[in-house]
C-alpha positions, 0 to 999 in steps of 0.5 A, a space after each residue: 600240618 593241616 589235614 586234607 579235606 578228603 581226610 578231615 571230612 571222611 565219613 564215620 558212619 553210613 549215613 554220612 556217605 554221600 551219593 551211595 544210598 543204594 549201597 549204604 541203606 541195604 547194608 544198614 538194613 542187613 546190619 540191623 537185622 544181624 544178617 552178616 555175610 562173611 565176604 563183601 565186594 565193594 566195586 566202583 570208580 576211584 574216590 567214591 567211598 569204597 574203602 571208607 565204607 569198608 572201614 565203616 562196616 568194620 566199625 559197625 560190626 565191632 561196636 559194643 552196641 553192634 552189629 549196628 548201622 549207627 556206631 556209638 562213636 564212644 566205645 574203644 572199638 569205635 574210637 580206634 576205628 574212627 577216620 583219624 583213630 589209631 586203628 585196631 589190631 583186629 581190623 587189617 587193611 591190605 593194599 593188594 597192589 603191593 601185597 597181591 602175591 601168593 606168599 602174601 595171600 598165604 600169610 593172610 590166610 594163616 593170620 585169619 584163623 586166629 580169634 580176634 584179640 579184643 573185638 567181635 570180628 576180625 575184618 580183613 580189608 583188601 584194597 585194589 583187590 583186582 591186583 591179587 594174582 590168580 595164585 593169590 586168590 586160589 590160596 585164599 579160596 578155601 578160607 573165603 568159602 568156609 571162613 571161621 565165624 569171627 572172620 569177615 573179608 571186604 574186597 574193594 576194587 575198581 575192576 570187579 571183573 578181574 576178581 577171580 569168579 569163584 571168589 566173586 561168587 561167594 561175596 555180597 557185591 555192592 557196586 558204588 557209582 560216581 556221585 551226581 553233580 548236585 550232591 557234590 555241590 551240596 557237599 562242597 557248599 557245606 564243607 566250605 561253610 564249615 571251613 569259613 571260606 567264601 567261594 564264588 558260586 561260579 567256582 563250584 561247577 569248575 571244581 565238580 567238572 575237574 573232580 569227575 564225579 569222585 568225592 575224593 578228587 573233587 575235595 582234593 581240587 577244592 582243597 588246592 583252591 582253598 589253600 591259595 585263596 586270598 582275603 576275598 576267598 576263592 574267586 572264579 578268576 583264580 580257580 579258572 587260572 589254577 585249573 586251566 579251564 577256559 574262560 566262559 567269555 571265550 566260549 561264549 564268543 566262539 559260540 556266538 560267532 558260530 551262530 552268526 556265521 562270523 568266521 573272523 570272530 571265531 579265529 580272533 577268539 582262537 588267537 586270544 585263547 592261544 595268546 592267553 596261554 590256554 591249551 587248545 585241546 582243553 578249550 575243545 573239551 570245554 567247547 564240547 561240554 558247552 555244546 552238550 549243555 546247549 543241546 540239553 537246554 534246547 531239548 529240556 527247558 527245565 534242564 537247570 532246575 532238574 540238575 541236568 545242566 550246572 551253570 550260574 543264572 547269568 550264564 544260563 540266560 546266555 545259553 538259552 539265547 544261544 540255544 535259540 539261535 542254533 538248531 538241534 541239527 547244527 548242535 549235533 554236527 558241531 558236537 560230532 566235529 569237536 568230539 572227533 577233533 579231540 581224538 585227532 588233537 591227542 599228542 598233536 604237534 600243532 594243536 592250534 592248527 587242528 583247532 582252527 580246522 575244526 572251526 572251519 568244518 563247523 563254519 562250512 556245512 556245505 563242505 560235507 555231503 554227510 547227513 548231518 551237514 545236509 540236515 544243518 543246511 535244511 535247518 538254516 533254510 527253514 529258519 531263514 524262511 520262518 524269519 522272512 515270512 510274516 504270520 497271518 493277522 488274526 483278522 484276515 478274511 476267510 476269502 483270503 485263505 487258499 482254496 483247496 480243490 478236492 481231486 476228482 
């Protein structure tokens, strides 16, 4: 059985943890200086490297050359605590989701007093620490406050506010973050190259969007695509069908029709969407993402080079053209309408009908008296006047310019 990508490419040292330099660099510096704390709190969204970093910390502490931010990888401790190693009796990993009660905490406390069997430190990694009950935290409080010299606690959680404040105040807190799209893309390209699989460039933005900034979720999505890849590799069409995302061509058709005020083309695109079996709510979410990209492209001409917008070169050209035909007030109103419509579509029995109503609202700025609608109508008038008026020629006579009379 082949290992999942997120397990096969799990980092073995802090230098291999991507997108968390604000955590790994201070930790590495502390290890180099020998400033070891007795308790750490790693918090952040799921799949961003908290538990992997906790294992790396245990490996770094118990390396024969340690404490060091760069474990040697060959000593008995490093081999045992490697990502696919058999484990070490002195490093205990607990899942608080199933072992968060007071009895479990008392058992952990009693075990923690014993000296390590073969390592420098005994390390207890408590995953999902927010699931430990208040009574369980109270049972651990004394040993976390005054632990033996050989003991290190690492609490990993997605909800640090639920960790007992008295426990949290005695830890070094390191907040992990979601990984930026550019970093994730570089990671995906490297892994796909190592796997020897061809992936069309347009696939990467789909995978990154599906992963939501989580390295583990992103690699799981890519793993699924690689498993179903044919001789030609991972194609955009296969990825689009498997992930359930909307075809970019459909989104282009709707945006172009909205820019032209062509209601018939908008509703024909919605009909093609439903006939192809796509989810109207997913289409609305993808359309909102496109509107966001258009606003950024319009406000920041270098949005693509700065990593603010992730798109292929041909798609970026289309977005630049669309942004030129839609003003900022129009895009802002469209975004507000689609965002509100996504909430209305949650659990709706007639999602197609709601999607068509959203399109009707976008097509009729005069149907609302809100500030956004008025701004869009003014923007259209200004655009129409700018197109109709011809700029004055460079050789125009001075006498032809309007004369202004100073009021007396």
